[in-house]
C-alpha positions in Angstrom: -35.0 -1.8 24.7 -32.6 0.7 23.7 -31.4 0.7 20.0 -28.1 0.4 19.7 -26.0 3.8 18.0 -22.9 3.8 16.4 -20.2 6.0 18.1 -20.6 8.7 15.1 -24.3 8.6 16.3 -23.6 9.0 19.9 -20.6 11.5 19.4 -18.0 9.3 20.6 -14.7 8.6 20.0 -14.2 5.0 17.9 -12.2 2.6 19.2 -10.3 1.1 15.8 -7.9 -2.0 15.8 -6.0 -1.8 12.4 -4.6 -5.2 11.9 -2.2 -6.3 8.7 0.7 -8.6 8.5 4.1 -6.9 8.0 5.0 -3.5 9.4 7.0 -2.6 6.0 6.4 -1.0 2.8 3.3 0.9 1.6 0.8 -0.8 3.2 2.7 0.0 7.2 2.8 3.6 5.8 -0.8 4.0 5.2 -1.3 2.3 8.6 0.6 4.7 10.5 -0.6 7.5 8.2 -4.3 6.2 9.0 -3.4 6.2 13.0 -2.4 10.0 13.5 -4.8 10.9 11.3 -7.6 9.4 13.3 -5.6 9.9 17.0 -5.9 13.7 15.8 -9.2 13.6 15.3 -9.9 12.7 18.4 -10.4 8.6 18.1 -9.0 4.9 20.0 -6.7 3.9 18.0 -4.5 0.7 18.2 -2.8 -2.1 16.0 -2.2 -5.8 15.8 0.7 -6.8 13.4 3.3 -10.0 13.1 5.9 -10.3 15.8 8.8 -11.6 13.4 9.1 -9.0 10.6 9.8 -5.4 10.1 13.2 -5.4 12.3 14.9 -2.3 13.6 13.0 0.0 11.7 9.5 -1.0 12.2 10.2 -1.2 16.5 11.2 2.3 16.0 8.5 3.4 13.9 5.8 1.8 16.0 7.7 3.7 18.7 7.5 7.1 17.6 3.6 5.9 16.3 3.3 4.8 20.2 1.8 8.1 21.7 -1.4 7.7 18.8 -2.2 4.4 19.7 -4.1 4.8 22.6 -5.3 1.2 21.9 -1.6 -0.2 22.2 0.4 -2.4 19.7 0.0 -6.6 20.0 2.5 -8.1 18.1 1.5 -11.9 17.3 3.9 -14.2 15.1 1.9 -14.6 11.6 3.1 -16.3 8.5 2.7 -14.7 5.3 1.2 -18.1 3.7 -2.2 -19.8 5.3 -1.1 -22.0 7.8 -2.8 -23.7 10.9 -1.4 -21.3 13.2 -4.0 -18.8 12.0 -6.1 -20.2 13.7 -4.5 -19.0 16.8 -4.4 -15.9 15.2 -7.6 -15.4 15.3 -8.2 -16.1 18.5 -5.7 -13.7 19.7 -7.1 -10.6 17.3 -10.4 -11.8 18.4 -9.7 -11.5 22.5 -7.9 -8.4 22.0 -10.9 -6.7 20.1 -12.6 -8.2 23.0 -10.4 -6.7 25.0 -10.7 -2.8 24.0 -14.5 -3.1 22.7 -13.3 -2.3 19.5 -15.6 -0.9 17.1 -13.5 -1.3 14.2 -11.7 -3.9 13.4 -9.5 -2.6 9.7 -7.8 -5.1 8.1 -5.1 -4.1 5.3 -4.0 -6.6 3.1 -4.6 -9.9 2.6 -3.8 -11.6 5.7 -5.1 -9.1 7.7 -8.1 -8.7 5.5 -8.4 -12.5 7.1 -7.9 -11.9 10.3 -10.1 -9.4 10.5 -12.9 -10.7 9.1 -12.9 -13.8 10.4 -12.2 -13.3 14.2 -14.4 -14.3 16.0 -15.5 -11.1 18.6 -18.4 -11.4 20.7 -19.2 -7.6 20.4 -21.4 -8.3 23.8 -24.0 -6.2 22.1 -22.5 -3.3 20.6 -22.2 -2.7 17.0 -18.9 -3.1 15.6 -17.9 -3.0 11.8 -15.4 -4.9 9.8 -13.8 -2.9 7.2 -11.2 -4.2 4.4 -8.2 -2.5 2.3 -6.6 -4.9 0.0 -3.3 -3.6 -1.0 -2.8 -5.4 -4.3 -1.7 -8.9 -2.8 -4.2 -11.9 -3.4 -5.7 -9.3 -6.4 -2.7 -9.7 -8.0 -1.1 -12.9 -7.6 -0.6 -14.9 -11.0 -4.2 -14.3 -12.4 -5.5 -17.5 -14.2 -4.0 -19.8 -12.3 -5.3 -22.0 -9.7 -3.9 -20.9 -6.9 -5.4 -17.4 -8.1 -8.8 -19.0 -8.3 -8.6 -20.0 -5.0 -7.8 -16.9 -3.4 -10.4 -15.1 -5.3 -12.7 -17.6 -3.8 -11.5 -17.2 -0.4 -12.2 -13.3 -1.2 -16.0 -13.7 -2.2 -16.9 -15.7 0.6 -14.8 -12.6 3.0 -16.9 -10.3 1.1 -20.5 -11.7 3.2 -18.4 -10.8 6.8 -16.9 -7.6 4.9 -19.0 -4.1 6.2 -17.1 -1.6 4.0 -14.5 -2.1 1.5 -12.2 0.7 1.6 -10.1 0.4 -1.7 -6.8 2.1 -2.0 -7.1 2.6 -6.3 -10.0 2.2 -9.1 -8.2 -0.4 -10.4 -7.7 -2.4 -7.1 -11.4 -2.3 -7.3 -11.8 -3.6 -10.7 -10.0 -6.2 -9.8 -12.4 -6.8 -7.1 -15.2 -6.8 -10.0 -13.4 -8.8 -12.3 -12.2 -11.9 -10.6 -14.2 -11.8 -7.2 -17.5 -10.8 -8.8 -20.7 -9.5 -7.2 -21.7 -6.8 -5.2 -18.5 -5.5 -3.0 -21.4 -4.5 -0.6 -20.8 -0.9 0.7 -17.5 0.4 -0.9 -15.4 3.4 -1.1 -12.1 4.6 -2.7 -10.1 6.0 -0.6 -6.6 6.4 -2.4 -3.1 6.6 -0.5 -2.5 10.2 0.7 0.6 12.1 1.3 1.4 15.5 3.2 3.0 19.2 2.6 6.0 18.4 3.2 6.9 15.9 0.7 6.7 18.8 -1.5 9.2 19.7 -0.5 12.0 20.9 -3.3 15.3 18.2 -3.0 18.4 18.7 -3.1 20.5 16.9 -5.3 23.3 15.0 -3.9 27.0 15.2 -4.8 27.6 12.5 -7.9 24.1 11.4 -8.2 23.5 8.0 -9.8 21.2 8.4 -12.5 19.5 5.5 -12.0 17.5 5.4 -8.5 15.2 2.1 -7.3 13.5 2.2 -3.9 11.4 -1.2 -3.0 11.4 -4.6 -2.5 13.7 -7.1 -4.0 11.9 -9.2 -5.7 11.3 -10.8 -9.3 7.3 -9.2 -9.4 8.4 -5.7 -8.9 10.3 -5.8 -12.4 14.0 -5.4 -11.4 15.3 -7.8 -14.0 14.2 -5.9 -16.8 15.4 -3.0 -15.4 19.3 -4.5 -15.0 18.8 -6.0 -19.0 17.6 -2.0 -19.5 20.8 -0.9 -18.1 22.9 -3.0 -19.2 21.4 -2.3 -23.1 22.0 1.7 -22.4 25.7 0.9 -21.4 26.1 -1.2 -24.7 25.1 1.9 -26.1 28.2 3.8 -24.4 25.8 5.8 -21.5 28.0 4.9 -18.8 25.0 5.1 -16.4 25.0 4.1 -12.8 21.8 2.3 -10.6 21.3 2.7 -7.0 19.0 0.0 -5.7 18.4 0.5 -2.2 15.5 -2.1 -0.2 15.7 -5.8 0.9 14.0 -8.5 0.0 14.0 -13.0 -1.2 15.6 -12.0 -4.5 18.5 -9.5 -3.5 21.0 -12.4 -3.9 19.3 -13.4 -7.4 19.4 -9.9 -8.6 23.1 -9.1 -7.8 23.8 -12.4 -10.0 21.8 -11.0 -12.4 24.1 -8.1 -12.5 26.9 -9.7 -12.6 26.0 -12.3 -15.7 24.8 -9.1 -17.3 28.9 -7.1 -16.9 27.2 -4.6 -14.7 30.2 -4.4 -11.9 30.7 -1.2 -10.4 27.5 -0.5 -12.5 25.0 -1.1 -9.6 25.1 -0.7 -5.7 22.5 -2.1 -3.3 21.9 -0.4 0.1 19.7 -1.7 2.4 16.1 -0.1 2.9 16.2 3.3 4.2 13.7 6.8 4.2 13.2 7.6 0.4 13.7 10.8 0.6 17.4 11.3 0.9 17.6 8.6 -1.7 15.7 10.3 -4.2 18.4 13.2 -3.3 21.1 10.4 -5.0 19.5 9.9 -8.1 18.5 11.8 -11.6 15.5 9.5 -12.0 13.6 7.1 -10.5 12.3 4.2 -11.7 9.5 1.8 -11.0 9.3 -0.9 -13.5 7.2 -3.0 -11.6 4.9 -5.3 -12.5 1.9 -5.2 -11.3 1.1 -2.3 -8.1 -1.7 -1.2 -6.7 -1.2 2.6 -5.7 2.5 2.3 -4.7 3.5 5.3 -2.0 6.8 5.4 -3.8 5.6 6.8 -6.9 3.9 9.2 -5.1 6.7 10.4 -3.2 8.5 11.0 -6.0 5.9 13.0 -8.6 5.3 15.5 -5.3 9.6 16.0 -4.6 9.3 16.6 -8.6 11.9 13.7 -9.4 12.2 12.7 -13.1 10.6 9.2 -12.4 10.0 6.4 -15.6 7.4 3.8 -14.5 5.0 0.9 -15.8 1.7 1.3 -17.3 0.5 -1.2 -14.6 -2.2 -0.8 -11.7 -3.0 1.9 -10.2 0.2 4.1 -10.9 -1.7 5.8 -14.5 -4.1 7.1 -11.7 -1.1 8.6 -9.8 0.0 9.8 -13.3 -3.6 11.2 -14.6 -3.1 13.5 -17.5 0.5 12.2 -18.2 -0.5 8.6 -18.0 0.9 8.0 -21.8 4.0 8.4 -20.8 3.9 5.1 -18.7 6.2 2.3 -20.0 5.0 -1.3 -20.8 5.3 -3.9 -18.1 8.1 -6.2 -18.8 9.9 -4.5 -22.0 13.2 -4.0 -21.2 13.7 -2.1 -24.4 10.6 0.4 -24.0 12.1 0.7 -20.7 15.4 1.5 -21.5 14.2 4.0 -24.2 11.9 5.9 -21.8 15.0 6.2 -19.4 16.8 7.3 -22.3 14.4 10.4 -23.2 14.6 11.7 -19.2 18.1 11.4 -19.6 18.2 13.2 -22.8 16.0 15.9 -22.1 16.6 19.6 -22.0 16.6 20.1 -18.0 14.2 23.2 -18.2 11.6 21.1 -20.1 12.4 18.0 -18.2 11.8 20.1 -15.0 8.6 21.5 -16.1 7.2 18.0 -16.9 7.8 17.0 -13.4 6.8 20.1 -11.7 3.1 19.3 -13.7 3.1 16.1 -12.2 3.8 17.2 -8.9 1.0 19.9 -8.6 -1.6 17.7 -9.8 -0.7 15.1 -7.3 -0.9 17.8 -4.6 -4.0 18.6 -6.3 -5.4 14.8 -6.0 -4.3 12.5 -3.5 -4.0 15.0 0.4 -3.6 13.2 3.8 -6.4 15.1 5.1 -8.8 13.7 2.7 -7.8 9.8 2.7 -8.0 10.6 6.7 -11.7 11.7 6.3 -12.9 9.7 3.7 -11.7 6.5 6.1 -13.8 8.2 8.4 -16.7 8.6 6.3 -17.1 4.9 5.1 -17.0 3.1 8.7 -20.0 6.0 10.0 -21.2 4.8 6.1 -21.1 1.0 7.0 -22.4 1.5 11.0 -25.6 3.1 9.4 -25.7 0.2 7.1 -25.5 -2.3 9.5 -27.6 -0.7 12.2 -30.2 0.0 9.4 -30.0 -3.7 8.1 -29.5 -5.6 11.1 -27.7 -8.5 10.8 -26.6 -11.4 13.1 -23.7 -10.0 15.8 -20.6 -10.2 13.8 -21.6 -11.7 10.7 -20.8 -8.6 8.9 -23.0 -9.3 5.7 -22.4 -6.7 2.3 -24.7 -4.3 2.0 -26.6 -3.2 -1.3 -24.9 0.8 -1.0 -21.9 1.9 -2.9 -20.4 4.9 -3.1 
């Protein structure tokens, strides 16, 4: 009887399906970058994602990615929260994996992780692996609450169906150890990476805003605290203006909050758009989040040497490295106010040197090419472990090795 071997050992291209819910934000960017890198390395790549989110921007991004997707794009209606319709989605993910003879099911985010790890794939004798990249999500959702404990219990069950964890930050890996417990099986820390073009200098726009925020418009991003800090700055005699770019469930509430703080004319709201032109329209990028994993907006702003004020949460200290002492406590409008004022008042040459040093540090530590290579290395290790341990087909039992 011929023993099965992994595509890496056979010298064949991998057939990789990335499974996630919403084609928006940093998670989507991560998948798009991985798909391009994996296709360039000769692998066949496909995407399975939600049919109802992302709008025209997602449609355009997926169309542009199309030439890299040898296994195509499959869009299925997916709910954000647990729902009976998840059973149908699991069957459809499994059917797609069987149809393309996937070697790797790589789930991203909480919902994508459920679908990739529970889909009842037949696998037909091939040594398929299941990879999981958390992007914060359920790990960060209201720790200490009953719902968070339920989510972490579910993650403990799903860990038994995970061949390799590809954590995007040391922070999320630590959350897994703290809240899920036990060993995460085979695990890698694979930091998000960015490309060389993102280090190009920005050309400042005429009449820039003093502050700019880019991201989802929701309370967990710390935006009420940012608005309070802005109001404090203006009450202290500074004519500071803020540009907020993005969309989200709390947009109307945030607009009402701004009006209630007397910020009419001091805050502009605009829909989501590419980040670099937005950065050029602001003097300082502000990231006031209550929780994060390893946010691309911080990497992108840091790479561009954009003056940056951010909170000390999640994997943001990993990005700042030696400069992590400049980060601000979350949920503290006064500390945020003072941090913004410090950057506004800093001598231009000192400010430029400080943020250029951060850019240089990010260039050394967050390479897109390294991210792609590390993910493929994680897949290869998972195949070796699976074939060595020979678990039941589709079981995805974790192994003790951690790298």
